[in-house]
N, C-alpha and C positions, 0 to 999 in steps of 0.2 A: 652537530655535524655539518649543518648548512653554512655556518658563518665563514669557515675557511674558504668554501667554494665561492661564496659571494665576494669575499675579499680578493680572491684570486681573479675572479671575473672582472672586478673593478679595476685591478691593476692592469689586466689585459686590455680593457677598454681605454684606460688612460694611455697605455703604451701605443695602442692603435691610433688614438687621436693625436698623440705626439708625432707619430710618423706621418700622419695625413697632413698635419700642419707644420711640418718641419720648415725651419726658416730658409728662405731662398738666398743663395743657391746651396744645395747640399750634395751636388754631384757636378761633374764636368759640364761646361757650356760649349756648344758647337757654333762656330762662325761659318756659315755657308758662303763660299765665294763662287759666283756663277761663271767663273772663267778658269782657264787652265793654270796649273802650277807654273811658277816662274815668271808670270807676267806682272805688270805694275799693280793691278788690283790684288793679286795674290800676295805680293810683297807687303803692301799696305796692311792687308788683313793679318798677316803673320806678325808684323810689328805691333799691331793693335792687340792681338791676342796675348802677346807677351806682356804688354803694359796693363792689360785688364786683369791679369792673374792676381796681382796684389790687392786691388780694391774689391774684387769679387771673392777672393780667398779660395779660388778653385782653378783647376786646370782649364784652359780654354783651347779647344781643338779646332783646327781649320779643315774644312771639308770642301774640296773642289768639285763642284757640280756644273761642269762646263757644257756649253752647247747652245745653239739657237740664239746667239747674241745676248746671252745672259738670262734668257727667259726660262730655261729649264731649272736652274738653281733658284730663281725667284719663285717659280711655281712650287718648288719643293718646300720652301719656307712658308708660303701662303697656306699650304695644306698641313703644315706641321702643328703639333699640339701647342696651344697658346699658353705655355707654362714658363717661358723665359729661357728654355734650354736649347732652343734652335733659333739662331738669329741670322740676319742677312747683311753682308757688306757689299754694297753695290754702288756703281758710279752713276754718271749722268744718264746712263741707259735706263735707269728707273723712270726717268721723266719722258724719255723718247720712245720707249717700247710701245705704249698705247697707240702711237701714230705709225710707227714702223711696222708693227704687227697688227693687222686688222682683226685677227682672231686669236686673242689671248685667253688663256685658261684662268686668268686672275685679273683683278681690277686694281688700278693705281689711282688714288692712294687707299681706296676703300678696304682692301684685304690686308693692310699692314698698319702697324703702329710705328710712328716716327720716334726715333730715340735721339736724334741729333746728327748734324753734319760732322764729319771727321776732318776733312781737308779739302783743299782746292788747288789747282795749278793751271796756268794758261798753256796754250799751245804756241808753236812757232811755225811760221811759213818758211819752208826750206826748199832748195832747188838742187838739181844735179850739179856736180862740181864744174862741169864744162859749160854751164849756162852763161850766155853773154851778159845778161843783166847783172850790174854790180850793186844796185840798190833797189828799193821797192818801187820807186817811180819808173825806173827802167823795166822792172819786171812787169808792172801794170801795163806799160806801153807794149811790151812784147806779147803779153797775153791778149791784149785788145787786137793786135795785128794778126795773131794766129788763131784766135777764137777756139773753135771746136777741135783744132789740131793739137792743142795742148793736152798732154796726158797728166791727169791728176790722180796720183796713187792714194789708196786708202787701205786700211787693214781689215776691211769687210763691212758689210751693212750693219749699221748700228754702232760701229766702233767710234772712238773719239775722233780719229782722223777723218772718218766719213762725215760725221756731223759737222766738224769744223770746215771741211771742204765744201759742204752744202752752203754754209753761212758765207764762206769766202766768195763763192760764185755769185751768190745773191747780192753781196755787198758791191762786187765789181760789175754786176749786171752783164756778166759774160759767161756763157756756158762753156765748160771744158769737157773733155772725154774722161769719164771716171774709169779707173783701172783698179778693180778690187783684188785684194790678196787675202790669203788665209792667215792673217796675223801681221804684226808690225815688222817682224824680222825680215821676211821675204820682200816686203814692200820697200824697206830701207835698203836692202841689198841691191834691188834693181834701181833705186834712185841713185845710189852711189855709183853704180855701173853705167848710168845714163840711159837705161831702158825706158824710164819714165822721167817726166820733166819736173814736176812740183808735188809737194806734199804738205799738208797741214797736220802736224803731229804734236803730241804732248811733249812739253819741254823735258819731262822726265826721261823720255826715250831718245830725244834728239841730241841732248847735251854731249854725250860721248862722241857722236859723229861730228858735231860742230867743233869740239875741242881738237879732234884729230884732223880738222880741215877736210873732211871727206864729203861734206855738203856745204852749200852756201846758205846763210841765214838772212832773211829779208825783213823779219819783224816778229814781234810777239803779240798775242791776241788779248793781252790784259790792258787795262786802262792806265797802268803804271809800268814803268820799266822794271825789269827784274834785276836783282842784286847778284845773281850768280856770275862768277867771273867770266864764263863763256858767253854770257848774254848781256853783260852790263852796258855794252855799246849798241845793243840791238834796239831800234826804236819801236814804239807801239804802232799798230796799224792806224790808230786814231790820229797819231801825229802826221800821218800821210793823207789825212782827209777822210778816212773811213770812220765817220762819226759814230761814237758809242759802240764800236766793234769790240765786244767783250765776250770771249768764249772761254769759260773756265770748265775744266774737267774736275768734278767734285765727287766725293764719296760720302755716303751716309750709312747709318746703322739702323736696322729695322727688326721688328718682331712681328709675329703673326697677329692678325686682328683678334681681339678678345683677351689678350694677355692682361692679367690682373693689374690694376693701377699701382699697387705697392711694388710689384715686380718691375714695372716700367720705371718707377721712381728710382729704384735701386740701380737699374741698368743705366739710367741717365746720369746718376751720381757717379757711377763707376767710370763711365765714358769721360765725364768732365775731369775726373782725377787722372785717368790714363793720359789724356791729352796735355796734362801739365808735366808729364814725365820728361825730364831733360834728355834722356837717351832717345826717346821717341821723337821729340822735337828735332834733335840733331839729325836723326836719320831721315826725317821728312824733308828738312831743309836741304840735305845733301841731294835729294831727288828732285829738288825744285818745287817742292810742295809747301804750302802754308797751312798750318794747323788752324782750324776755325775756332775763334774765341768770341764771336759776336752772338746776336740773338738767334742765329740759326743752330746753335748748339742746344737750344731749348726745343722740345718736341713741337710746340706750337709754331715756333719760328721755322723749324725744319719743314713742317707741313706747308706753311705759306710759301716758302721758297720753292718747294717741289711743285706746287700747283702753278706758280708763275713760270717755272722752267718748262713744265708740261705744255702750257699754253703757247709759250714762245716757240718751242721746237716743233710743235704740231703744225704751225703755220709754215715753217721752213720746209718741213718734210712733205707736206701736202702740195706746196707750191712747186717743189722739185719733182713730185710724182714718183719718188723712189721708195718702194716698199719691200719688206723682207719676206712677205708671203704672197 
């Protein structure tokens, strides 16, 4: 009478073990975006989520956890279970938050596992349509003559436009008057209307305004010229003497610290496959973004780059003395 019971117990134990060690992933994966829906990072995350479905064999859900310059969503992932089902898609703010926010509830990079960089894109220096300067040399002279009277718009502390603006002022050795907004859209609206003078914004967001001749473009922040039709004639700032001026807005993929190595390996492999997807590449290029294919797609390369960016931006932010808390 005991044998059937033992047999049944054995089957139950095997079934339990099978469930406990089910092959990852066996349920949907969530990509946390620490910014509001509709913005550049959200668009990138949704395109990536679609491209990840095939290599992961699971639905990939995007969760917008916006607020505090991306730190709310980042903290959410840092506290999440390290099982590979909650990931973070974050931009350059991952490297700048430790300097901008002197009281963070998480540590970078210690509380995260690097999974690889996704893409990068330069910014452009643009001005209001009625600005007298017709090229960057004239713009530089105008800024030098007007100094602190020049209004430099940005989309809020920690935004790409804020960071680029800090680097721009540092390179010119001329302070301007920062004018913060709650997002890119209102900042761009006021630039077009002439309420502010200059802005350093992601090419992704500026191209439609440049194509419509609603703003003036003075240069790109990459070391090489861009191939986008709207910017093919735009010089780099390095061409105008701002040596090594290279401001790239990049996005990376992260998991909570302690995620098992085999899960990390599967996620990195899935990311590599996703970034080869022709549809994804086409959408990224249409936004002025370049898909990363170099050593930064490797977790070790991602970590090295993040550390270097953290060091670089920490100095810029501390020199400017602008903090978010």
